[in-house]
C-alpha positions, 0 to 999 in steps of 0.5 A: 487581156486577162492576166492569165491569157495565152499571149501574156504567158507566152510573152512572159516566158520568152522574156524569162519571167518564169515567176509570172508564168507560174503565177499566171498558171496558178491563177488559171488552175486555182492552185497556190502560187508556190505549188505552181512554181514548184511544179513548173520548176521541178524539172519533171516533164510529167509534172510540168505537163500536168501543171499545164493541163490543170491550168487548162493550157491549150496544146498550141500554147504548151508546144510553144512554151516547150519550143521557147523555154523547155530547156529552162524548165529541164525538159530535154525532149519537147516531142516526148513532153507534148506526147505526155500532154496529149496522153493525159486523160480527164480523170488524170488531170482531175486527180492531179488538180485535187492532189495539188490543191490539197494542203501542203502538210498533207502532201508532205505527210503522204510523201513521207509515208510512201518513202517507208 
């Protein structure tokens, strides 16, 4: 079984091993572990669902994660979250992947510019 297999990710999530889940999603998506952890623990439905889509998580696993640990991730409405997951286009996922893979310093600079 692979490090990032759905069964291992779900099992780890149900055991509360959120760090393992984040690292597995990072590996599946090609993102840095810190980036995946930040997205997973952001408390933002959109950011969490985007991470799952970028990592190539299937809808069934996404729904099971929401049912099992959605509250731990700050997601109060799993139905709305899965609708967000379903509604993301391939272009949105590809754009998010590019953004999340960009250098952290660059992303921070853009965020600062957006604040002004």
